[in-house]
C-alpha positions as CSV (number, residue, x, y, z in Angstrom):
1,L,11.6,-0.7,-38.6
2,I,10.0,-2.7,-36.0
3,A,6.4,-2.9,-37.7
4,E,8.3,-3.5,-41.0
5,G,10.5,-6.3,-40.2
6,G,9.4,-7.3,-37.1
7,R,11.5,-8.8,-33.9
8,D,14.6,-9.4,-36.6
9,A,14.7,-5.7,-37.3
10,F,15.5,-5.4,-33.4
11,Y,17.2,-8.2,-32.5
12,D,18.9,-9.3,-35.6
13,G,19.3,-5.9,-38.2
14,V,20.0,-2.1,-38.3
15,I,18.7,-1.7,-34.6
16,A,21.0,-4.4,-33.4
17,D,24.2,-2.8,-35.4
18,H,23.1,0.5,-33.7
19,I,23.4,-0.9,-30.4
20,E,26.7,-2.9,-30.9
21,R,28.1,0.2,-32.0
22,Y,26.8,2.3,-29.3
23,F,28.5,-0.3,-26.2
24,K,31.4,-0.3,-28.1
25,R,31.4,3.4,-28.0
26,I,31.1,3.6,-24.3
27,G,33.3,0.6,-23.4
28,G,30.2,-1.8,-22.8
29,W,29.8,-5.6,-23.8
30,M,26.7,-5.9,-25.5
31,T,26.8,-7.4,-29.2
32,R,24.7,-7.8,-32.0
33,A,25.7,-11.6,-31.6
34,D,24.0,-11.6,-27.9
35,L,20.9,-9.7,-29.4
36,A,20.5,-12.6,-32.3
37,A,20.7,-15.1,-29.5
38,H,17.9,-14.0,-27.9
39,R,14.8,-16.5,-28.1
40,T,11.3,-15.1,-26.7
41,E,9.7,-18.2,-24.9
42,W,5.9,-19.3,-25.5
43,V,5.3,-21.2,-21.9
44,E,2.4,-22.7,-20.0
45,P,1.1,-20.6,-17.2
46,L,0.8,-22.1,-13.7
47,M,-2.7,-22.4,-12.6
48,T,-4.1,-22.7,-9.1
49,T,-8.0,-22.3,-8.2
50,Y,-9.0,-20.1,-5.4
51,R,-12.4,-20.8,-4.3
52,G,-13.3,-22.6,-7.3
53,V,-11.8,-19.6,-9.7
54,E,-8.7,-20.7,-11.9
55,V,-5.9,-18.2,-11.4
56,Y,-3.1,-18.1,-13.6
57,S,0.8,-17.0,-13.3
58,L,3.8,-16.9,-15.0
59,G,6.6,-19.1,-13.5
60,P,10.3,-18.5,-12.7
61,N,12.0,-16.6,-13.1
62,T,9.0,-14.4,-12.5
63,Q,7.3,-14.1,-9.1
64,G,4.2,-14.9,-10.0
65,L,4.2,-18.3,-8.6
66,S,3.9,-16.2,-5.4
67,T,0.3,-14.5,-5.9
68,N,-0.5,-18.2,-6.3
69,Q,1.1,-19.0,-3.1
70,I,-0.4,-16.8,-1.1
71,L,-3.8,-17.8,-2.2
72,N,-3.6,-21.2,-1.5
73,I,-2.4,-20.2,1.8
74,C,-5.4,-18.1,2.3
75,E,-7.9,-20.6,1.0
76,Q,-6.9,-22.5,4.3
77,F,-8.9,-20.1,6.3
78,D,-12.6,-18.2,6.1
79,L,-11.6,-14.9,5.3
80,K,-15.3,-14.0,5.0
81,A,-16.2,-14.9,8.2
82,M,-13.5,-12.8,9.8
83,G,-14.9,-10.0,8.1
84,F,-13.5,-7.1,5.2
85,Q,-10.6,-4.8,6.3
86,S,-10.3,-6.7,9.8
87,A,-7.3,-7.5,11.8
88,A,-7.5,-11.3,11.3
89,S,-8.1,-11.3,7.8
90,I,-4.9,-8.7,7.2
91,H,-3.4,-10.3,9.3
92,V,-3.7,-14.3,7.4
93,Q,-2.8,-12.6,4.2
94,A,0.4,-10.7,5.4
95,E,1.3,-14.1,6.8
96,A,0.6,-16.0,3.8
97,K,3.0,-13.0,2.0
98,R,5.8,-14.0,4.2
99,L,5.5,-17.6,3.5
100,A,5.8,-17.3,-0.2
101,F,8.4,-14.9,-0.4
102,E,10.9,-17.0,1.4
103,D,10.0,-19.8,-1.3
104,R,10.6,-16.6,-3.9
105,A,14.0,-15.9,-2.3
106,R,14.9,-19.6,-2.5
107,Y,13.6,-20.8,-5.5
108,F,12.5,-18.5,-7.9
109,A,15.4,-18.0,-10.9
110,D,15.9,-19.0,-14.7
111,E,14.9,-22.3,-14.8
112,R,16.9,-23.3,-17.9
113,F,19.8,-23.2,-15.5
114,A,18.1,-23.9,-11.7
115,K,15.1,-26.2,-11.9
116,A,12.4,-24.8,-9.2
117,P,9.9,-27.5,-7.5
118,T,7.2,-25.3,-8.8
119,A,4.6,-28.0,-9.1
120,W,5.2,-28.8,-5.4
121,L,5.4,-25.1,-4.0
122,N,1.9,-24.4,-6.3
123,S,0.4,-27.3,-4.3
124,K,-3.1,-27.5,-2.1
125,A,-1.0,-30.3,0.1
126,Y,2.2,-27.7,0.3
127,A,-0.3,-24.8,1.2
128,A,-2.3,-26.6,3.8
129,E,1.0,-27.9,5.6
130,R,2.5,-23.5,5.4
131,A,-1.0,-22.8,6.6
132,K,-0.4,-24.7,10.0
133,L,2.4,-22.5,10.7
134,I,-0.1,-19.1,11.1
135,N,-0.7,-18.5,14.2
136,P,-3.9,-16.8,14.4
137,S,-3.3,-14.2,17.4
138,R,0.1,-13.7,16.9
139,V,2.5,-12.7,14.4
140,M,5.4,-15.3,13.4
141,D,9.0,-14.5,14.9
142,R,10.8,-15.7,11.7
143,V,9.6,-17.5,8.8
144,F,11.7,-19.8,6.5
145,P,11.1,-21.5,3.0
146,G,9.4,-24.7,2.6
147,D,12.1,-27.7,2.4
148,A,10.4,-28.9,-0.7
149,P,11.7,-32.2,-2.3
150,T,14.2,-32.3,-5.5
151,Q,10.3,-2.4,-6.7
152,G,9.0,0.2,-9.7
153,D,8.2,2.2,-12.8
154,T,6.0,-0.4,-14.9
155,T,3.6,0.2,-17.5
156,Y,0.5,-2.2,-17.2
157,F,-2.6,-2.5,-19.5
158,S,-5.2,-5.1,-20.1
159,V,-7.3,-5.0,-23.4
160,A,-10.2,-7.3,-24.6
161,D,-12.3,-7.1,-28.4
162,S,-15.4,-8.2,-29.5
163,D,-14.5,-11.6,-30.1
164,G,-14.0,-12.3,-26.2
165,M,-10.0,-12.1,-26.9
166,M,-8.8,-10.8,-23.3
167,V,-5.0,-9.7,-23.0
168,S,-2.8,-8.9,-20.0
169,W,0.3,-7.2,-20.4
170,I,3.0,-5.9,-18.4
171,Q,6.2,-4.1,-19.2
172,S,9.2,-2.4,-16.8
173,N,12.5,-1.1,-17.6
174,Y,12.7,-2.0,-13.7
175,R,14.5,1.0,-11.6
176,G,14.1,4.1,-12.1
177,M,13.9,4.6,-16.3
178,G,16.3,1.7,-16.3
179,G,19.7,1.7,-16.8
180,G,20.0,5.4,-18.0
181,L,21.7,4.2,-21.3
182,V,20.0,5.6,-24.3
183,A,21.6,4.0,-28.0
184,D,22.9,6.4,-30.8
185,G,20.6,6.3,-33.5
186,P,21.2,7.3,-37.2
187,D,21.8,10.9,-38.4
188,G,22.8,11.8,-34.9
189,G,20.0,11.1,-33.3
190,T,19.4,8.0,-30.6
191,L,17.2,5.0,-31.0
192,G,14.8,6.9,-28.4
193,F,14.8,4.1,-25.7
194,M,16.5,3.2,-22.7
195,F,17.9,-0.4,-21.5
196,Q,16.6,-2.0,-18.7
197,N,18.6,-2.9,-15.6
198,R,17.0,-6.1,-14.5
199,G,20.3,-7.5,-13.9
200,E,20.4,-5.7,-10.4
201,L,18.4,-8.8,-9.3
202,F,20.9,-11.4,-9.3
203,A,22.1,-12.9,-6.4
204,L,26.0,-13.2,-6.1
205,T,26.4,-15.7,-3.8
206,D,27.9,-19.0,-5.1
207,G,25.4,-22.0,-5.4
208,H,22.4,-19.6,-5.0
209,P,19.8,-20.7,-8.0
210,N,19.5,-16.9,-9.0
211,V,23.4,-16.5,-9.3
212,Y,24.5,-14.3,-12.7
213,A,25.5,-16.3,-14.8
214,P,26.2,-15.5,-18.8
215,G,23.3,-16.0,-20.8
216,K,20.9,-15.9,-17.7
217,R,17.9,-14.4,-17.0
218,P,17.7,-12.7,-13.7
219,F,14.6,-13.4,-11.3
220,H,12.1,-10.4,-12.2
221,T,8.9,-9.0,-10.8
222,I,6.6,-8.0,-13.0
223,I,4.0,-10.6,-13.7
224,P,0.7,-10.3,-15.6
225,G,-2.3,-11.6,-14.1
226,F,-5.6,-13.7,-15.2
227,A,-8.7,-15.4,-13.7
228,C,-11.2,-17.6,-15.4
229,K,-14.5,-19.4,-14.1
230,D,-15.6,-22.4,-15.1
231,G,-12.8,-22.7,-17.6
232,E,-13.9,-19.2,-19.0
233,P,-11.8,-16.1,-19.3
234,W,-13.2,-13.8,-16.5
235,L,-10.4,-11.7,-15.1
236,A,-7.3,-10.0,-17.1
237,Y,-5.6,-7.9,-14.4
238,G,-2.8,-6.7,-12.9
239,V,-1.1,-4.8,-10.2
240,M,2.1,-2.8,-10.6
241,G,4.6,-2.3,-8.1
242,G,7.9,-4.5,-7.8
243,G,6.9,-6.9,-4.7
244,M,3.7,-5.5,-4.3
245,Q,2.7,-7.5,-7.5
246,P,1.6,-10.6,-6.1
247,Q,0.3,-8.8,-2.7
248,G,-1.8,-6.6,-4.9
249,Q,-3.2,-9.4,-6.9
250,A,-3.8,-11.8,-4.1
251,Q,-5.6,-9.1,-2.6
252,I,-7.8,-8.4,-6.1
253,I,-9.1,-12.0,-6.0
254,I,-10.0,-12.0,-1.7
255,N,-12.0,-9.0,-2.4
256,M,-13.6,-9.9,-5.3
257,V,-14.2,-13.6,-4.6
258,D,-14.4,-13.3,-0.8
259,Y,-15.6,-9.9,0.2
260,G,-18.2,-9.9,-3.4
261,L,-16.5,-6.6,-4.6
262,D,-17.0,-5.3,-7.9
263,P,-13.7,-4.7,-10.2
264,Q,-13.5,-1.1,-9.2
265,E,-14.6,-1.5,-5.2
266,A,-12.0,-4.6,-5.2
267,G,-9.0,-1.9,-6.7
268,D,-10.4,1.0,-4.2
269,S,-10.4,-0.6,-1.2
270,P,-7.4,-0.1,0.9
271,R,-4.8,-2.1,0.3
272,W,-1.9,-3.5,2.5
273,Q,1.9,-4.3,1.6
274,H,4.7,-6.1,3.8
275,Y,7.9,-5.3,3.6
276,G,11.6,-7.0,4.5
277,S,11.0,-10.4,3.4
278,S,14.2,-12.2,2.4
279,E,15.1,-11.3,-1.1
280,P,16.4,-13.5,-4.3
281,T,19.5,-11.4,-4.6
282,G,20.5,-13.1,-1.6
283,Q,19.5,-10.2,1.0
284,P,18.2,-11.7,4.3
285,A,14.7,-11.2,5.8
286,E,14.5,-7.9,8.3
287,G,13.3,-9.9,11.4
288,V,9.2,-9.8,10.8
289,G,9.0,-7.0,8.5
290,K,7.2,-3.8,8.4
291,L,3.4,-4.0,7.2
292,H,2.4,-0.8,5.5
293,L,-1.7,0.2,5.4
294,E,-3.1,2.5,3.6
295,S,-5.4,5.2,6.0
296,G,-8.6,4.0,4.9
297,V,-8.0,0.7,7.0
298,P,-10.0,0.9,10.2
299,E,-8.3,2.3,13.2
300,A,-9.7,-0.4,15.5
301,T,-8.0,-3.1,12.6
302,K,-4.3,-1.5,13.1
303,Q,-4.9,-1.4,17.0
304,Q,-5.9,-5.2,16.5
305,L,-2.5,-5.8,14.7
306,T,-0.3,-4.1,16.5
307,A,-1.3,-6.1,19.4
308,M,-0.7,-9.4,17.5
309,G,3.2,-8.3,17.1
310,W,3.2,-6.4,13.6
311,D,5.7,-3.5,13.1
312,L,3.1,-1.1,11.3
313,G,4.3,1.5,8.6
314,P,2.0,4.5,7.4
315,P,1.0,5.0,3.5
316,D,3.9,5.6,1.8
317,G,2.6,5.4,-1.6
318,G,3.9,2.1,-2.6
319,F,0.5,0.3,-3.3
320,G,1.0,-0.6,-6.7
321,G,-1.2,0.5,-9.5
322,Y,-4.3,-1.8,-11.1
323,Q,-6.0,-2.1,-14.3
324,N,-8.6,-4.6,-14.6
325,V,-11.3,-5.8,-17.8
326,M,-14.0,-8.3,-16.4
327,K,-15.6,-10.4,-19.0
328,Q,-19.4,-10.6,-17.6
329,I,-22.2,-13.4,-18.2
330,N,-25.4,-11.6,-18.5
331,E,-28.9,-13.2,-18.2
332,Q,-30.3,-11.9,-21.4
333,G,-27.4,-13.9,-23.4
334,R,-24.6,-12.4,-24.4
335,W,-21.7,-11.4,-22.4
336,T,-20.5,-7.7,-21.9
337,Y,-17.2,-6.1,-20.3
338,G,-16.5,-4.5,-17.1
339,A,-13.7,-2.3,-16.3
340,A,-11.9,-0.9,-13.5
341,T,-8.6,1.7,-13.2
342,E,-6.3,3.0,-10.7
343,M,-7.3,5.8,-8.5
344,R,-4.0,5.7,-7.0
345,K,-1.8,6.8,-10.0
346,D,-2.8,7.4,-13.7
347,G,-4.8,4.7,-15.2
348,N,-7.9,4.8,-17.4
349,A,-11.1,2.7,-18.4
350,L,-11.6,3.0,-22.2
351,A,-14.6,1.4,-24.0
352,Y,-15.7,1.8,-28.2
């Protein structure tokens, strides 16, 4: 039906009728009118540069700006000189994440309802201010959002064609398989898909930018990644995994730009993930949180991070799922593609 009738078949047609009847049957509230009122938006991405590479992300109500902020802060430090998988490098990256995630908790919401100061949060000047808060030898006891002026079951794929068109795409129903609700279909069957449950990511605190409201979209975590060089497409990439996504995206860019790794090496390298920052739901930070490191991080690095004050956690399987297609310029003339896939979970790189 969608192939034949396009978006109207779902939002304002026979599928919408089935959805409305289903929710009436189970005592729910969604109606065909709600579905018909939906409007998908074409938006301009937010762009920052990281050592000359143009990095693009989606703005609020997603967390894409967090990727930009982490990279903007990290750009203030010489990560290459610090050394790959060194305590100094991981320390700066994780502290940058903590700073960025406080802004994420404070400001990110549906911009039709609460306008975030995205230009300021995405700026190099703001990143320089935030970078000054990082102590190179000690973890910050507490972090706060900047005083700016006026988690998952996700599917990601990157696709590129012979004309140079590259698409970075991500989708998720959120926790588990979503809401667990499957609408009745024709002939006693079902429609075959579950409804998402991302409304869980609203805040329920009056005055919070992300507070629940009718017709409002909740903060959500799914963010496709894209990067260019000299204005030309370079990477269509993504890292699945709730709050790991901006952390993972930043690590991929840092691994490739600062440490010269190819797309597969950049994904295979040991990752870190920090938990315990404030959340857009209103949940406060949990002290300095916990920094989880994969087993490939050198033991000496772990010891140094502990000495800096980090509370380290073991590998927990939460380091995301990565896919990447890279457009590469060849000296002979015509460009070609490179591709990388995840070794930590199901993934595949296919060329034709």
